[in-house]
N, CA and C atoms as a LAMMPS dump frame, in Angstrom:
ITEM: TIMESTEP
0
ITEM: NUMBER OF ATOMS
666
ITEM: BOX BOUNDS ff ff ff
-5.0000000000000000e+02 5.0000000000000000e+02
-5.0000000000000000e+02 5.0000000000000000e+02
-5.0000000000000000e+02 5.0000000000000000e+02
ITEM: ATOMS id mol type element x y z
1 1 1 N -30.195 -410.543 362.417
2 1 2 C -29.929 -409.588 361.272
3 1 3 C -31.279 -409.354 360.566
4 2 1 N -31.515 -408.115 360.274
5 2 2 C -32.805 -407.728 359.623
6 2 3 C -32.803 -408.308 358.159
7 3 1 N -34.025 -408.802 357.818
8 3 2 C -34.082 -409.438 356.56
9 3 3 C -35.451 -409.125 355.81
10 4 1 N -35.401 -408.677 354.615
11 4 2 C -36.715 -408.379 353.923
12 4 3 C -36.721 -408.989 352.555
13 5 1 N -37.74 -409.734 352.194
14 5 2 C -37.92 -410.354 350.767
15 5 3 C -38.729 -409.196 350.082
16 6 1 N -38.027 -408.711 348.893
17 6 2 C -38.688 -407.653 348.098
18 6 3 C -38.896 -408.019 346.763
19 7 1 N -39.98 -407.539 346.018
20 7 2 C -40.218 -408.003 344.693
21 7 3 C -39.543 -406.918 343.786
22 8 1 N -39.069 -407.468 342.738
23 8 2 C -38.44 -406.543 341.749
24 8 3 C -39.588 -405.942 340.847
25 9 1 N -39.702 -404.7 340.765
26 9 2 C -40.866 -404.1 340.099
27 9 3 C -40.498 -403.899 338.634
28 10 1 N -39.248 -403.483 338.317
29 10 2 C -38.8 -403.266 336.997
30 10 3 C -37.324 -403.366 336.878
31 11 1 N -36.804 -403.509 335.764
32 11 2 C -35.35 -403.483 335.467
33 11 3 C -35.075 -402.941 334.134
34 12 1 N -34.016 -402.265 333.824
35 12 2 C -33.599 -401.963 332.542
36 12 3 C -32.035 -401.58 332.51
37 13 1 N -31.42 -401.749 331.332
38 13 2 C -30.063 -401.455 331.114
39 13 3 C -29.694 -399.976 331.063
40 14 1 N -28.826 -399.572 332.02
41 14 2 C -28.484 -398.152 331.912
42 14 3 C -27.376 -397.899 330.928
43 15 1 N -26.39 -398.881 330.75
44 15 2 C -25.367 -398.923 329.795
45 15 3 C -25.432 -400.333 329.31
46 16 1 N -24.374 -400.667 328.397
47 16 2 C -24.293 -402.069 327.842
48 16 3 C -24.078 -402.997 328.854
49 17 1 N -23.562 -402.722 330.154
50 17 2 C -23.291 -403.766 331.117
51 17 3 C -23.658 -403.24 332.539
52 18 1 N -24.469 -402.32 332.555
53 18 2 C -24.993 -401.806 333.943
54 18 3 C -26.467 -401.789 333.936
55 19 1 N -27.016 -402.493 334.926
56 19 2 C -28.478 -402.758 335.03
57 19 3 C -29.153 -402.105 336.219
58 20 1 N -30.295 -401.461 336.065
59 20 2 C -31.024 -400.823 337.105
60 20 3 C -32.09 -401.687 337.635
61 21 1 N -32.269 -401.791 338.931
62 21 2 C -33.294 -402.638 339.574
63 21 3 C -34.071 -401.673 340.38
64 22 1 N -35.396 -401.709 340.146
65 22 2 C -36.353 -400.953 341.042
66 22 3 C -37.135 -401.88 341.896
67 23 1 N -37.101 -401.833 343.212
68 23 2 C -37.718 -402.779 344.061
69 23 3 C -38.734 -402.252 345.016
70 24 1 N -39.531 -403.095 345.51
71 24 2 C -40.538 -402.727 346.668
72 24 3 C -39.568 -402.244 347.827
73 25 1 N -40.165 -401.256 348.533
74 25 2 C -39.477 -400.764 349.775
75 25 3 C -40.289 -401.171 350.928
76 26 1 N -39.664 -401.884 351.851
77 26 2 C -40.283 -402.439 353.038
78 26 3 C -40.76 -401.235 353.889
79 27 1 N -41.866 -401.363 354.59
80 27 2 C -42.363 -400.23 355.514
81 27 3 C -41.268 -399.948 356.558
82 28 1 N -41.05 -398.65 356.707
83 28 2 C -40.059 -398.161 357.756
84 28 3 C -38.639 -398.378 357.423
85 29 1 N -38.316 -398.912 356.189
86 29 2 C -36.828 -399.089 355.878
87 29 3 C -36.304 -397.818 355.464
88 30 1 N -35.21 -397.441 356.131
89 30 2 C -34.562 -396.118 355.949
90 30 3 C -33.034 -396.245 355.751
91 31 1 N -32.46 -395.315 355.076
92 31 2 C -31.071 -395.3 354.855
93 31 3 C -30.626 -393.913 354.449
94 32 1 N -29.228 -393.618 354.449
95 32 2 C -28.71 -392.35 354.194
96 32 3 C -28.01 -392.491 352.797
97 33 1 N -28.171 -391.515 351.851
98 33 2 C -27.374 -391.615 350.574
99 33 3 C -25.985 -391.928 350.808
100 34 1 N -25.429 -392.907 350.094
101 34 2 C -24.037 -393.341 350.161
102 34 3 C -24.05 -394.676 351.013
103 35 1 N -25.109 -395.083 351.699
104 35 2 C -25.126 -396.318 352.427
105 35 3 C -25.451 -397.487 351.525
106 36 1 N -25.24 -398.656 352.031
107 36 2 C -25.525 -399.959 351.332
108 36 3 C -26.143 -400.952 352.128
109 37 1 N -26.449 -402.088 351.558
110 37 2 C -27.066 -403.261 352.174
111 37 3 C -26.535 -404.444 351.565
112 38 1 N -26.582 -405.717 352.239
113 38 2 C -26.256 -406.933 351.575
114 38 3 C -27.495 -407.516 350.852
115 39 1 N -27.188 -407.983 349.662
116 39 2 C -28.391 -408.368 348.822
117 39 3 C -28.192 -409.847 348.34
118 40 1 N -29.277 -410.654 348.387
119 40 2 C -29.171 -412.053 347.708
120 40 3 C -30.408 -412.215 347.006
121 41 1 N -30.405 -413.181 346.136
122 41 2 C -31.466 -413.555 345.288
123 41 3 C -32.365 -414.728 345.933
124 42 1 N -33.688 -414.46 345.993
125 42 2 C -34.595 -415.342 346.593
126 42 3 C -34.945 -416.484 345.761
127 43 1 N -33.95 -417.288 345.51
128 43 2 C -34.115 -418.564 344.702
129 43 3 C -33.457 -419.724 345.415
130 44 1 N -33.866 -420.873 345.273
131 44 2 C -33.199 -422.067 345.985
132 44 3 C -31.72 -422.047 345.813
133 45 1 N -30.953 -422.121 346.828
134 45 2 C -29.564 -422.205 346.833
135 45 3 C -28.816 -420.798 346.74
136 46 1 N -29.599 -419.775 346.638
137 46 2 C -28.969 -418.401 346.447
138 46 3 C -29.267 -417.576 347.596
139 47 1 N -30.154 -417.819 348.487
140 47 2 C -30.734 -416.993 349.578
141 47 3 C -29.659 -416.494 350.531
142 48 1 N -28.636 -417.342 350.731
143 48 2 C -27.488 -416.868 351.609
144 48 3 C -26.239 -416.368 351.002
145 49 1 N -26.296 -416.229 349.685
146 49 2 C -25.118 -415.824 348.993
147 49 3 C -25.296 -414.173 348.891
148 50 1 N -24.739 -413.581 350.014
149 50 2 C -24.995 -412.131 350.198
150 50 3 C -23.857 -411.309 349.488
151 51 1 N -24.144 -410.181 348.946
152 51 2 C -23.195 -409.319 348.306
153 51 3 C -23.646 -407.793 348.522
154 52 1 N -22.689 -406.933 348.786
155 52 2 C -23.099 -405.575 349.078
156 52 3 C -23.357 -404.797 347.872
157 53 1 N -24.363 -403.911 347.953
158 53 2 C -24.76 -402.965 346.856
159 53 3 C -25.217 -401.688 347.539
160 54 1 N -24.853 -400.53 346.92
161 54 2 C -25.221 -399.225 347.383
162 54 3 C -26.591 -398.81 346.822
163 55 1 N -27.442 -398.193 347.57
164 55 2 C -28.609 -397.697 347.094
165 55 3 C -28.395 -396.562 346.14
166 56 1 N -29.124 -396.494 345.039
167 56 2 C -29.024 -395.242 344.154
168 56 3 C -30.288 -394.512 344.139
169 57 1 N -31.246 -394.86 344.884
170 57 2 C -32.493 -394.242 345.213
171 57 3 C -32.242 -393.329 346.254
172 58 1 N -33.122 -392.356 346.618
173 58 2 C -33.157 -391.47 347.797
174 58 3 C -34.138 -392.179 348.834
175 59 1 N -33.826 -391.756 350.049
176 59 2 C -34.653 -392.362 351.168
177 59 3 C -36.159 -391.936 351.046
178 60 1 N -36.47 -390.894 350.533
179 60 2 C -37.828 -390.378 350.467
180 60 3 C -38.545 -390.898 349.256
181 61 1 N -37.931 -391.713 348.397
182 61 2 C -38.595 -392.28 347.227
183 61 3 C -39.424 -393.415 347.635
184 62 1 N -40.525 -393.701 346.973
185 62 2 C -41.519 -394.827 347.224
186 62 3 C -40.908 -396.142 347.137
187 63 1 N -39.881 -396.341 346.169
188 63 2 C -39.312 -397.607 345.857
189 63 3 C -37.77 -397.474 346.08
190 64 1 N -37.191 -398.691 346.246
191 64 2 C -35.723 -398.828 346.349
192 64 3 C -35.119 -398.981 344.942
193 65 1 N -33.846 -398.507 344.703
194 65 2 C -33.211 -398.658 343.484
195 65 3 C -31.782 -399.104 343.693
196 66 1 N -31.213 -400.062 342.906
197 66 2 C -29.831 -400.374 342.778
198 66 3 C -29.374 -400.232 341.265
199 67 1 N -28.211 -399.699 341.155
200 67 2 C -27.688 -399.72 339.775
201 67 3 C -26.395 -400.492 339.767
202 68 1 N -26.308 -401.56 339.136
203 68 2 C -25.4 -402.547 339.28
204 68 3 C -24.609 -402.904 338.059
205 69 1 N -23.336 -402.955 338.006
206 69 2 C -22.558 -403.433 336.771
207 69 3 C -22.533 -405.026 336.715
208 70 1 N -22.884 -405.522 335.583
209 70 2 C -22.965 -406.925 335.382
210 70 3 C -21.594 -407.444 334.829
211 71 1 N -21.033 -408.411 335.616
212 71 2 C -19.727 -409.004 335.109
213 71 3 C -20.092 -410.401 334.613
214 72 1 N -19.835 -410.662 333.391
215 72 2 C -20.229 -411.942 332.736
216 72 3 C -19.071 -412.826 332.52
217 73 1 N -17.806 -412.368 332.95
218 73 2 C -16.586 -413.093 332.834
219 73 3 C -16.491 -414.223 333.793
220 74 1 N -17.305 -414.257 334.769
221 74 2 C -17.368 -415.408 335.837
222 74 3 C -18.725 -415.512 336.397
223 75 1 N -19.068 -416.649 336.911
224 75 2 C -20.435 -416.916 337.4
225 75 3 C -20.695 -416.423 338.85
226 76 1 N -20.46 -415.104 339.013
227 76 2 C -20.668 -414.408 340.278
228 76 3 C -22.084 -413.925 340.437
229 77 1 N -22.274 -413.194 341.515
230 77 2 C -23.517 -412.582 341.849
231 77 3 C -24.157 -411.743 340.759
232 78 1 N -23.4 -410.809 340.122
233 78 2 C -23.867 -409.899 339.107
234 78 3 C -24.25 -410.634 337.775
235 79 1 N -23.47 -411.702 337.49
236 79 2 C -23.871 -412.498 336.367
237 79 3 C -25.327 -413.188 336.553
238 80 1 N -25.556 -413.598 337.832
239 80 2 C -26.863 -414.211 338.15
240 80 3 C -27.963 -413.147 338.108
241 81 1 N -27.628 -411.851 338.592
242 81 2 C -28.571 -410.766 338.459
243 81 3 C -28.948 -410.401 337.122
244 82 1 N -28.188 -410.801 336.12
245 82 2 C -28.549 -410.497 334.732
246 82 3 C -29.886 -411.14 334.383
247 83 1 N -30.112 -412.329 335.026
248 83 2 C -31.452 -413.035 334.764
249 83 3 C -32.52 -412.718 335.718
250 84 1 N -32.281 -411.817 336.636
251 84 2 C -33.331 -411.289 337.537
252 84 3 C -34.101 -410.12 336.943
253 85 1 N -35.464 -410.233 336.777
254 85 2 C -36.236 -409.308 336.216
255 85 3 C -37.538 -409.073 336.989
256 86 1 N -38.343 -408.143 336.463
257 86 2 C -39.667 -407.863 337.174
258 86 3 C -40.424 -409.062 337.469
259 87 1 N -40.913 -409.083 338.797
260 87 2 C -41.674 -410.246 339.29
261 87 3 C -40.746 -411.229 340.102
262 88 1 N -39.395 -411.13 339.928
263 88 2 C -38.517 -411.956 340.84
264 88 3 C -38.379 -411.347 342.193
265 89 1 N -37.744 -411.953 343.06
266 89 2 C -37.503 -411.437 344.388
267 89 3 C -36.053 -411.38 344.791
268 90 1 N -35.639 -410.296 345.536
269 90 2 C -34.421 -410.186 346.215
270 90 3 C -34.62 -410.153 347.65
271 91 1 N -33.516 -410.463 348.408
272 91 2 C -33.55 -410.387 349.879
273 91 3 C -32.52 -409.26 350.115
274 92 1 N -33.032 -408.212 351.011
275 92 2 C -32.129 -407.161 351.514
276 92 3 C -32.074 -407.243 352.986
277 93 1 N -31.012 -406.734 353.4
278 93 2 C -30.694 -406.874 354.948
279 93 3 C -30.51 -405.544 355.596
280 94 1 N -29.716 -405.417 356.659
281 94 2 C -29.441 -404.193 357.433
282 94 3 C -28.803 -403.257 356.591
283 95 1 N -28.956 -402.005 356.902
284 95 2 C -28.311 -400.929 356.112
285 95 3 C -26.975 -400.708 356.924
286 96 1 N -25.955 -400.546 356.148
287 96 2 C -24.671 -400.103 356.782
288 96 3 C -23.952 -398.993 355.951
289 97 1 N -22.889 -398.426 356.566
290 97 2 C -22.164 -397.21 356.013
291 97 3 C -21.296 -397.656 354.887
292 98 1 N -21.35 -396.87 353.84
293 98 2 C -20.442 -397.045 352.727
294 98 3 C -19.584 -395.741 352.559
295 99 1 N -20.049 -394.856 351.684
296 99 2 C -19.406 -393.523 351.638
297 99 3 C -20.23 -392.557 352.634
298 100 1 N -19.467 -391.913 353.446
299 100 2 C -20.058 -390.929 354.386
300 100 3 C -19.9 -389.566 353.893
301 101 1 N -20.923 -388.906 353.508
302 101 2 C -20.953 -387.55 352.983
303 101 3 C -20.644 -386.573 354.18
304 102 1 N -19.62 -385.76 354.052
305 102 2 C -19.152 -384.769 354.962
306 102 3 C -19.359 -383.334 354.74
307 103 1 N -19.33 -383.037 353.356
308 103 2 C -19.544 -381.72 352.889
309 103 3 C -19.137 -381.678 351.445
310 104 1 N -19.308 -380.497 350.811
311 104 2 C -19.068 -380.349 349.326
312 104 3 C -17.605 -380.675 349.031
313 105 1 N -17.39 -381.096 347.775
314 105 2 C -16.013 -381.314 347.419
315 105 3 C -15.937 -382.086 346.054
316 106 1 N -14.787 -382.664 345.79
317 106 2 C -14.534 -383.36 344.541
318 106 3 C -14.807 -384.881 344.703
319 107 1 N -15.601 -385.451 343.802
320 107 2 C -15.961 -386.858 343.804
321 107 3 C -15.095 -387.51 342.749
322 108 1 N -14.294 -388.519 343.069
323 108 2 C -13.478 -389.112 342.093
324 108 3 C -13.879 -390.536 342.011
325 109 1 N -14.362 -390.928 340.825
326 109 2 C -14.829 -392.254 340.47
327 109 3 C -14.179 -393.008 339.389
328 110 1 N -14.014 -394.325 339.57
329 110 2 C -13.569 -395.17 338.523
330 110 3 C -14.585 -396.196 338.152
331 111 1 N -15.13 -395.918 337.01
332 111 2 C -16.123 -396.929 336.516
333 111 3 C -17.384 -397.074 337.331
334 112 1 N -17.646 -398.341 337.788
335 112 2 C -18.815 -398.621 338.59
336 112 3 C -18.687 -398.07 340.005
337 113 1 N -17.457 -397.572 340.233
338 113 2 C -17.28 -396.906 341.599
339 113 3 C -18.095 -395.611 341.772
340 114 1 N -18.609 -395.224 340.78
341 114 2 C -19.533 -394.017 340.87
342 114 3 C -20.911 -394.379 341.596
343 115 1 N -21.282 -395.676 341.73
344 115 2 C -22.508 -395.854 342.205
345 115 3 C -22.811 -395.384 343.646
346 116 1 N -21.858 -395.465 344.57
347 116 2 C -22.141 -394.853 345.858
348 116 3 C -22.404 -393.412 345.911
349 117 1 N -21.926 -392.698 344.807
350 117 2 C -22.048 -391.158 344.678
351 117 3 C -23.362 -390.835 344.112
352 118 1 N -24.073 -391.729 343.429
353 118 2 C -25.328 -391.389 342.788
354 118 3 C -26.358 -390.866 343.626
355 119 1 N -26.652 -391.556 344.699
356 119 2 C -27.662 -391.082 345.648
357 119 3 C -27.286 -389.787 346.359
358 120 1 N -25.986 -389.672 346.687
359 120 2 C -25.424 -388.461 347.294
360 120 3 C -25.622 -387.294 346.447
361 121 1 N -25.213 -387.375 345.157
362 121 2 C -25.404 -386.262 344.222
363 121 3 C -26.918 -385.915 343.951
364 122 1 N -27.717 -386.967 343.839
365 122 2 C -29.064 -386.655 343.695
366 122 3 C -29.676 -385.988 344.9
367 123 1 N -29.306 -386.304 346.114
368 123 2 C -29.802 -385.697 347.245
369 123 3 C -29.329 -384.24 347.215
370 124 1 N -28.045 -384.025 346.916
371 124 2 C -27.556 -382.648 347.014
372 124 3 C -28.29 -381.769 345.846
373 125 1 N -28.539 -382.35 344.777
374 125 2 C -29.265 -381.731 343.628
375 125 3 C -30.66 -381.248 344.173
376 126 1 N -31.267 -382.264 344.745
377 126 2 C -32.655 -381.966 345.291
378 126 3 C -32.727 -380.892 346.344
379 127 1 N -31.604 -380.796 347.056
380 127 2 C -31.515 -379.764 348.119
381 127 3 C -30.834 -378.452 347.63
382 128 1 N -30.494 -378.442 346.268
383 128 2 C -29.866 -377.22 345.801
384 128 3 C -28.435 -376.985 346.337
385 129 1 N -27.706 -377.985 346.546
386 129 2 C -26.46 -377.919 347.21
387 129 3 C -25.342 -378.476 346.386
388 130 1 N -25.434 -378.515 345.012
389 130 2 C -24.455 -379.067 344.145
390 130 3 C -23.41 -378.082 343.728
391 131 1 N -23.673 -376.759 343.964
392 131 2 C -22.757 -375.649 343.434
393 131 3 C -21.287 -375.909 343.63
394 132 1 N -20.896 -376.366 344.876
395 132 2 C -19.506 -376.534 345.136
396 132 3 C -18.957 -377.94 344.976
397 133 1 N -19.663 -378.765 344.229
398 133 2 C -19.29 -380.16 344.04
399 133 3 C -18.967 -380.379 342.5
400 134 1 N -17.972 -381.315 342.391
401 134 2 C -17.511 -381.738 340.946
402 134 3 C -17.472 -383.279 341.073
403 135 1 N -17.662 -383.817 339.849
404 135 2 C -17.478 -385.25 339.686
405 135 3 C -16.457 -385.518 338.626
406 136 1 N -15.353 -386.157 338.966
407 136 2 C -14.242 -386.529 338.055
408 136 3 C -14.416 -388.066 337.876
409 137 1 N -14.788 -388.424 336.519
410 137 2 C -15.193 -389.724 336.339
411 137 3 C -14.342 -390.363 335.237
412 138 1 N -13.616 -391.569 335.632
413 138 2 C -12.75 -392.171 334.723
414 138 3 C -13.407 -393.418 334.151
415 139 1 N -13.453 -393.613 332.846
416 139 2 C -13.988 -394.861 332.29
417 139 3 C -13.139 -395.211 331.053
418 140 1 N -13.432 -396.458 330.509
419 140 2 C -12.682 -396.978 329.338
420 140 3 C -13.059 -396.313 328.046
421 141 1 N -14.424 -396.195 327.904
422 141 2 C -14.887 -395.466 326.677
423 141 3 C -16.24 -394.828 326.972
424 142 1 N -16.762 -394.043 326.096
425 142 2 C -17.989 -393.227 326.354
426 142 3 C -19.227 -394.265 326.587
427 143 1 N -19.22 -395.425 326.059
428 143 2 C -20.263 -396.275 326.281
429 143 3 C -20.411 -396.846 327.794
430 144 1 N -19.351 -396.592 328.503
431 144 2 C -19.223 -397.021 329.828
432 144 3 C -19.652 -396.007 330.868
433 145 1 N -20.011 -394.814 330.389
434 145 2 C -20.308 -393.626 331.394
435 145 3 C -21.729 -393.915 331.922
436 146 1 N -21.836 -394.131 333.146
437 146 2 C -23.127 -394.421 333.801
438 146 3 C -23.88 -393.105 334.033
439 147 1 N -25.104 -393.135 333.643
440 147 2 C -25.987 -391.925 333.876
441 147 3 C -25.443 -390.584 333.345
442 148 1 N -24.791 -390.713 332.147
443 148 2 C -24.172 -389.454 331.566
444 148 3 C -25.096 -388.407 331.526
445 149 1 N -26.294 -388.581 330.909
446 149 2 C -27.134 -387.376 330.681
447 149 3 C -27.595 -386.821 331.998
448 150 1 N -27.962 -387.631 332.984
449 150 2 C -28.345 -386.996 334.3
450 150 3 C -27.213 -386.256 334.943
451 151 1 N -26.068 -386.811 334.956
452 151 2 C -24.931 -386.071 335.563
453 151 3 C -24.655 -384.781 334.724
454 152 1 N -24.767 -384.797 333.451
455 152 2 C -24.616 -383.588 332.733
456 152 3 C -25.61 -382.433 333.078
457 153 1 N -26.853 -382.934 333.305
458 153 2 C -27.948 -382.12 333.699
459 153 3 C -27.734 -381.446 334.958
460 154 1 N -27.354 -382.277 336.007
461 154 2 C -27.391 -381.679 337.397
462 154 3 C -26.022 -381.082 337.797
463 155 1 N -24.963 -381.454 337.116
464 155 2 C -23.633 -380.968 337.422
465 155 3 C -23.106 -379.934 336.35
466 156 1 N -23.618 -379.962 335.162
467 156 2 C -23.01 -379 334.089
468 156 3 C -21.598 -379.171 334.016
469 157 1 N -20.821 -378.057 334.105
470 157 2 C -19.357 -377.961 334.008
471 157 3 C -18.715 -378.724 335.095
472 158 1 N -19.501 -379.08 336.192
473 158 2 C -18.814 -379.796 337.216
474 158 3 C -18.682 -381.314 336.989
475 159 1 N -19.2 -381.664 335.742
476 159 2 C -19.089 -383.174 335.347
477 159 3 C -17.906 -383.372 334.465
478 160 1 N -16.853 -383.943 334.882
479 160 2 C -15.609 -384.048 334.124
480 160 3 C -15.272 -385.482 333.899
481 161 1 N -15.368 -385.841 332.481
482 161 2 C -15.119 -387.22 332.131
483 161 3 C -13.728 -387.413 331.577
484 162 1 N -13.035 -388.524 331.958
485 162 2 C -11.747 -388.843 331.441
486 162 3 C -11.88 -390.228 330.867
487 163 1 N -11.413 -390.555 329.582
488 163 2 C -11.597 -391.893 328.941
489 163 3 C -10.166 -392.48 328.675
490 164 1 N -10.064 -393.775 328.897
491 164 2 C -8.829 -394.467 328.439
492 164 3 C -8.639 -394.26 326.997
493 165 1 N -9.767 -394.529 326.257
494 165 2 C -9.682 -394.372 324.755
495 165 3 C -10.902 -393.602 324.359
496 166 1 N -10.737 -392.313 324.066
497 166 2 C -11.882 -391.391 323.753
498 166 3 C -12.319 -391.588 322.336
499 167 1 N -13.684 -391.819 322.342
500 167 2 C -14.367 -391.997 321.098
501 167 3 C -15.375 -390.813 320.951
502 168 1 N -15.148 -389.672 321.801
503 168 2 C -16.006 -388.64 321.81
504 168 3 C -15.138 -387.388 321.891
505 169 1 N -15.194 -386.579 320.842
506 169 2 C -14.278 -385.383 320.7
507 169 3 C -14.424 -384.274 321.916
508 170 1 N -15.538 -384.509 322.622
509 170 2 C -15.789 -383.625 323.745
510 170 3 C -15.28 -384.089 325.047
511 171 1 N -14.682 -385.275 324.996
512 171 2 C -14.154 -385.881 326.211
513 171 3 C -12.613 -386.163 326.114
514 172 1 N -11.891 -385.848 327.109
515 172 2 C -10.465 -385.934 327.178
516 172 3 C -10.026 -387.358 327.219
517 173 1 N -8.997 -387.66 326.423
518 173 2 C -8.477 -389.142 326.5
519 173 3 C -7.157 -388.978 327.491
520 174 1 N -7.181 -389.646 328.577
521 174 2 C -6.101 -389.507 329.59
522 174 3 C -6.455 -390.553 330.642
523 175 1 N -5.524 -390.513 331.604
524 175 2 C -5.745 -391.276 332.899
525 175 3 C -5.584 -390.339 334.057
526 176 1 N -6.298 -390.631 335.072
527 176 2 C -6.247 -389.718 336.265
528 176 3 C -4.863 -389.998 336.957
529 177 1 N -3.931 -389.237 336.746
530 177 2 C -2.665 -389.309 337.548
531 177 3 C -2.503 -388.166 338.494
532 178 1 N -1.373 -388.034 339.06
533 178 2 C -1.082 -387.01 340.032
534 178 3 C -1.309 -385.627 339.415
535 179 1 N -0.66 -385.46 338.247
536 179 2 C -0.664 -384.19 337.584
537 179 3 C -2.094 -383.704 337.217
538 180 1 N -2.801 -384.639 336.647
539 180 2 C -4.214 -384.309 336.26
540 180 3 C -5.108 -383.996 337.463
541 181 1 N -4.905 -384.74 338.513
542 181 2 C -5.825 -384.733 339.731
543 181 3 C -5.366 -383.299 340.362
544 182 1 N -4.119 -382.812 340.282
545 182 2 C -3.707 -381.564 340.813
546 182 3 C -4.451 -380.417 340.126
547 183 1 N -4.957 -380.588 338.97
548 183 2 C -5.81 -379.493 338.383
549 183 3 C -7.068 -379.197 339.053
550 184 1 N -7.657 -380.338 339.619
551 184 2 C -8.934 -380.224 340.254
552 184 3 C -8.897 -380.18 341.747
553 185 1 N -7.753 -380.536 342.368
554 185 2 C -7.661 -380.55 343.723
555 185 3 C -7.21 -379.083 344.153
556 186 1 N -8.213 -378.219 344.114
557 186 2 C -8.033 -376.743 344.427
558 186 3 C -8.343 -376.428 345.834
559 187 1 N -8.109 -375.213 346.155
560 187 2 C -8.338 -374.828 347.629
561 187 3 C -9.838 -374.803 347.891
562 188 1 N -10.715 -374.603 346.835
563 188 2 C -12.121 -374.573 346.914
564 188 3 C -12.694 -375.885 347.457
565 189 1 N -11.99 -376.943 347.156
566 189 2 C -12.479 -378.34 347.505
567 189 3 C -12.366 -378.622 349
568 190 1 N -13.452 -378.791 349.697
569 190 2 C -13.364 -379.113 351.098
570 190 3 C -13.082 -380.574 351.374
571 191 1 N -13.694 -381.472 350.625
572 191 2 C -13.45 -382.828 350.85
573 191 3 C -13.218 -383.554 349.454
574 192 1 N -12.639 -384.695 349.533
575 192 2 C -12.338 -385.504 348.393
576 192 3 C -12.848 -386.988 348.548
577 193 1 N -13.786 -387.352 347.754
578 193 2 C -14.48 -388.611 347.888
579 193 3 C -13.975 -389.508 346.769
580 194 1 N -13.513 -390.715 347.112
581 194 2 C -12.817 -391.592 346.137
582 194 3 C -13.477 -392.972 346.262
583 195 1 N -13.933 -393.493 344.962
584 195 2 C -14.395 -394.877 344.952
585 195 3 C -14.137 -395.439 343.59
586 196 1 N -13.736 -396.771 343.63
587 196 2 C -13.405 -397.42 342.358
588 196 3 C -12.772 -398.756 342.635
589 197 1 N -12.208 -399.333 341.684
590 197 2 C -11.501 -400.576 342.054
591 197 3 C -10.36 -400.283 343.013
592 198 1 N -9.995 -401.363 343.753
593 198 2 C -8.989 -401.245 344.69
594 198 3 C -7.654 -400.365 344.378
595 199 1 N -7.163 -400.716 343.253
596 199 2 C -5.902 -400.136 342.833
597 199 3 C -6.156 -398.714 342.496
598 200 1 N -7.27 -398.316 341.826
599 200 2 C -7.725 -397.003 341.558
600 200 3 C -7.773 -396.205 342.884
601 201 1 N -8.51 -396.658 343.813
602 201 2 C -8.662 -395.991 345.109
603 201 3 C -7.346 -395.738 345.69
604 202 1 N -6.531 -396.753 345.855
605 202 2 C -5.181 -396.655 346.443
606 202 3 C -4.324 -395.53 345.742
607 203 1 N -4.401 -395.558 344.488
608 203 2 C -3.597 -394.591 343.687
609 203 3 C -4.183 -393.154 343.985
610 204 1 N -5.494 -392.971 343.821
611 204 2 C -6.013 -391.65 344.063
612 204 3 C -5.737 -391.093 345.44
613 205 1 N -5.936 -391.922 346.426
614 205 2 C -5.547 -391.494 347.848
615 205 3 C -4.107 -391.124 347.997
616 206 1 N -3.233 -391.938 347.327
617 206 2 C -1.742 -391.556 347.515
618 206 3 C -1.536 -390.281 346.717
619 207 1 N -2.154 -390.071 345.553
620 207 2 C -1.823 -388.839 344.76
621 207 3 C -2.318 -387.583 345.648
622 208 1 N -3.576 -387.78 346.192
623 208 2 C -4.105 -386.626 346.968
624 208 3 C -3.175 -386.353 348.14
625 209 1 N -2.676 -387.324 348.856
626 209 2 C -1.754 -386.985 349.958
627 209 3 C -0.536 -386.275 349.455
628 210 1 N -0.025 -386.778 348.322
629 210 2 C 1.216 -386.238 347.748
630 210 3 C 1.027 -384.737 347.332
631 211 1 N -0.274 -384.443 347.004
632 211 2 C -0.569 -383.046 346.749
633 211 3 C -0.934 -382.221 347.933
634 212 1 N -0.781 -382.774 349.134
635 212 2 C -0.907 -382.137 350.384
636 212 3 C -2.2 -382.024 350.982
637 213 1 N -3.026 -382.95 350.481
638 213 2 C -4.491 -383.065 351.042
639 213 3 C -4.458 -383.873 352.321
640 214 1 N -4.906 -383.302 353.417
641 214 2 C -4.871 -384.089 354.69
642 214 3 C -5.808 -385.276 354.628
643 215 1 N -5.357 -386.349 355.429
644 215 2 C -6.139 -387.579 355.321
645 215 3 C -7.62 -387.313 355.844
646 216 1 N -7.717 -386.386 356.697
647 216 2 C -9.163 -386.108 357.281
648 216 3 C -10.107 -385.614 356.226
649 217 1 N -9.591 -385.138 355.085
650 217 2 C -10.333 -384.596 354.078
651 217 3 C -10.59 -385.581 352.911
652 218 1 N -10.04 -386.757 353.016
653 218 2 C -10.264 -387.809 351.989
654 218 3 C -11.239 -388.915 352.507
655 219 1 N -12.276 -389.165 351.708
656 219 2 C -13.294 -390.026 352.116
657 219 3 C -13.379 -391.249 351.209
658 220 1 N -13.274 -392.489 351.743
659 220 2 C -13.41 -393.645 351.037
660 220 3 C -14.457 -394.589 351.642
661 221 1 N -14.779 -395.607 350.947
662 221 2 C -15.793 -396.551 351.52
663 221 3 C -15.404 -397.128 352.832
664 222 1 N -16.345 -397.285 353.695
665 222 2 C -16.1 -397.834 354.993
666 222 3 C -16.854 -399.155 355.25
C-alpha cells in the first residue's frame, strides 16, 4: 500500500467545528475531484489508525487540502485532529474513489457530507461548467454552513440552504423531504449526487426513486 508522510503546512477553522488542513503534496501524487484517501496521524500509536477523508483541494494545486468536521463527543480520529497543527505530520495512502462525477446535476448534501462535493464544484467552477449545477445543502443552523461565502460566490442562485432551525431570514427553515426535493428534481437535472449521514443518504435516495429518478442517475459514495 502506498504511504506518504506529509507535513501540515497550516490549519484554520472554517466553521465552529470544521477544520481545514493544508499539507505538503508528495511528488507525482494525483487524484480526481471527489476521491479520497486513508489518513493517519504520524505520532506513536496512531500511525496505523486509518480513517478516510476526501480531498478538498484540486489536483493541480501545489498543496493538498482536507476540510474535516471535528467531533468532540468521543475520542475518535477527528477529536485527535483537533490538536494537529502546522509542523505536525500526517500519513496519507492510496487514492480511491468516493463520489464519481458523471455530469451536471443536483448535489444534495447533509452537513459535513458536502466535503466530497467541494473539489468537484471547485473544478467545475474553474472550467466554467457550473451553469447547470445546484447545491441543496441541509444544516442545523447557519453557523454550520461550510464554505458559505465561497458557495454563494461560485453558485449564486444555485446554492440552496435548508436549516433545521433558521436563524437567518434569508434561509428557509425546513427539512429535505420528498415534497421539497421534488421542487428541485426537475427535468433539467441530469444527475443527482447525494452525500451525508447514512440515514440522510438512504432517505434522499428513496425520495428520488419515488419521484421517478432512475437509479443510474443517482450517485452516492463508493
